[in-house]
C-alpha positions in Angstrom: -62.7 -119.2 126.7 -61.7 -122.8 127.3 -59.2 -123.0 124.5 -57.2 -126.3 124.3 -54.3 -126.5 121.8 -52.6 -129.8 120.9 -49.0 -129.1 119.9 -48.2 -130.3 116.4 -44.5 -130.9 115.8 -44.8 -133.7 113.3 -44.7 -136.6 115.8 -47.7 -138.1 117.4 -51.2 -139.3 116.9 -52.7 -135.8 117.1 -56.1 -136.5 115.6 -56.8 -139.4 118.0 -56.1 -137.0 121.0 -58.3 -134.4 119.4 -61.1 -136.9 118.8 -60.9 -138.1 122.4 -61.3 -134.5 123.7 -64.3 -134.2 121.3 -65.9 -137.3 122.9 -65.9 -135.6 126.3 -67.4 -132.4 124.8 -64.1 -130.4 124.7 -63.0 -128.6 121.6 -59.2 -128.9 120.9 -57.3 -127.4 118.0 -54.1 -128.8 116.5 -51.4 -126.2 115.8 -47.6 -125.5 115.6 -48.0 -121.8 115.8 -46.1 -120.4 118.9 -48.4 -117.3 119.1 -51.5 -119.5 119.2 -49.9 -121.5 122.1 -49.5 -118.3 124.0 -53.1 -117.4 123.5 -54.5 -120.8 124.5 -55.8 -121.5 128.0 -54.6 -125.2 128.0 -51.8 -127.0 126.2 -51.3 -130.6 125.3 -47.9 -132.0 124.2 -48.4 -135.5 122.8 -45.9 -137.6 120.9 -44.6 -140.9 119.8 -41.1 -141.8 118.7 -37.6 -140.8 119.7 -36.5 -137.9 122.0 -33.8 -136.7 119.6 -36.1 -136.5 116.7 -38.7 -134.7 118.8 -36.3 -132.1 120.2 -35.0 -131.4 116.7 -38.6 -130.9 115.5 -39.5 -128.6 118.4 -36.4 -126.5 117.6 -37.3 -126.5 113.9 -40.9 -125.4 114.6 -39.6 -122.7 117.1 -41.7 -124.3 119.9 -39.1 -124.8 122.7 -39.5 -121.3 124.3 -43.2 -121.2 123.9 -43.6 -124.6 125.6 -41.4 -123.5 128.5 -43.3 -120.2 128.7 -46.7 -122.1 128.7 -45.6 -124.2 131.7 -44.3 -121.1 133.6 -47.5 -119.2 132.9 -49.6 -121.4 135.1 -52.0 -122.6 132.4 -52.9 -126.3 132.6 -50.3 -128.3 130.6 -50.5 -132.0 129.8 -47.7 -134.1 128.4 -48.5 -137.5 126.9 -46.0 -140.4 126.3 -43.1 -138.9 124.5 -44.5 -135.5 125.5 -44.0 -136.7 129.1 -40.4 -137.8 128.6 -39.5 -134.5 126.8 -40.2 -132.5 129.9 -37.2 -133.9 131.7 -33.5 -133.1 131.5 -32.0 -136.0 129.6 -32.7 -139.3 128.0 -30.5 -142.3 127.6 -31.9 -142.8 124.1 -29.4 -142.9 121.2 -26.4 -142.5 123.4 -27.9 -139.5 125.4 -30.1 -136.6 124.4 -31.1 -133.5 126.2 -34.8 -132.9 126.8 -36.6 -129.6 127.5 -35.2 -129.5 131.1 -38.4 -128.3 132.6 -38.4 -131.0 135.3 -35.4 -132.6 137.0 -34.8 -136.2 136.1 -33.7 -138.8 133.5 -35.4 -141.0 131.0 -34.0 -144.5 131.2 -34.4 -147.6 129.0 -36.1 -150.6 130.6 -33.5 -153.3 131.6 -35.8 -156.1 132.6 -35.8 -159.9 132.9 -36.7 -161.7 129.6 -40.2 -162.4 130.7 -40.9 -158.7 130.5 -40.8 -157.8 126.8 -39.5 -154.3 125.8 -41.3 -152.2 124.6 -43.9 -152.4 127.3 -47.1 -152.6 125.3 -50.6 -153.0 126.6 -52.8 -152.4 129.6 -51.4 -152.0 133.1 -52.5 -150.7 136.5 -52.2 -147.2 138.1 -51.1 -147.0 141.7 -51.7 -143.6 143.1 -49.0 -141.7 145.1 -50.9 -138.5 145.6 -54.3 -136.9 144.9 -54.3 -134.7 141.8 -57.3 -133.2 140.0 -56.4 -134.9 136.7 -57.4 -138.2 138.2 -60.6 -137.2 139.9 -63.1 -140.1 139.7 -60.4 -142.8 139.1 -59.7 -145.7 141.5 -56.6 -147.6 142.6 -55.7 -150.3 140.1 -57.5 -148.7 137.1 -56.0 -149.9 133.8 -54.5 -147.6 131.1 -52.7 -148.3 127.9 -48.9 -148.1 127.5 -46.5 -148.3 124.5 -42.9 -147.4 125.6 -39.3 -148.7 125.9 -38.1 -145.9 128.2 -39.4 -144.7 131.5 -38.9 -141.5 133.5 -37.0 -141.4 136.8 -37.7 -138.0 138.4 -35.0 -136.5 140.7 -37.8 -135.2 142.9 -40.1 -138.0 144.1 -42.8 -135.5 145.1 -43.5 -135.1 141.3 -44.8 -138.7 141.1 -48.6 -138.9 140.8 -48.8 -142.6 139.9 -46.6 -145.6 139.6 -47.0 -148.8 137.6 -45.4 -152.2 138.0 -43.7 -153.8 135.0 -40.7 -155.8 136.2 -39.9 -152.7 138.3 -42.1 -150.0 139.7 -41.8 -146.9 137.5 -43.3 -143.4 137.4 -46.3 -143.5 135.1 -47.4 -139.9 135.7 -46.4 -136.7 137.3 -48.1 -133.6 138.7 -46.8 -130.3 139.8 -49.1 -127.3 140.1 -50.4 -126.7 136.6 -48.2 -129.3 135.0 -49.4 -132.9 134.4 -47.9 -135.7 132.3 -48.6 -139.3 131.7 -46.4 -142.1 130.2 -49.6 -143.9 129.2 -52.0 -142.8 126.4 -55.2 -141.5 127.8 -56.6 -141.3 124.2 -56.1 -145.1 123.9 -57.3 -145.9 127.5 -61.1 -146.1 126.8 -63.3 -144.8 129.6 -60.5 -144.2 132.1 -58.5 -142.2 129.6 -61.6 -140.2 128.5 -62.2 -139.3 132.2 -58.7 -138.1 132.5 -59.0 -135.9 129.4 -62.4 -134.6 130.7 -60.8 -133.7 134.0 -58.1 -131.8 132.2 -60.6 -129.9 130.0 -62.3 -128.8 133.2 -59.2 -127.6 135.1 
């Protein structure tokens, strides 16, 4: 059974992610039940907002261990936006905040010339650093939609699947075995984003 669960921890545009999966013919349920996560064949961790609030919510919903377990299990796992940043060790946000620590690296605030407004909002290009199944059918320079003030700096450059230029070149997605995550919002990225979600549904 191809069972996709979108993790509900009270932060994120969950319904828009669910509707995007529906558009590509994939059913996805929204849940905060750790037992249901364990039974699901694919997991999505979305999110908007602050790392500190998100980590507090994940602890409150008793989801931290089940998320780590899901990644270790080998089942396809997709982090989106804040859900991408949460996978790493630590964020600069609000004076410093620990993340889930699943991947090595830091989450840093953009420090850019004034001509680059922060947050970074809008369409920008993907530059591919390695071939991963999540991006099958995409082309160099395809545009996706971003809304963020912080970016991930992985300790291990081999994690980087795509980079994007916005004053600096930053990591806009990662891939490692069953684990994928994007700083951009596939559910807001029209046909390109729908193709990414379709690829994930078929992993």
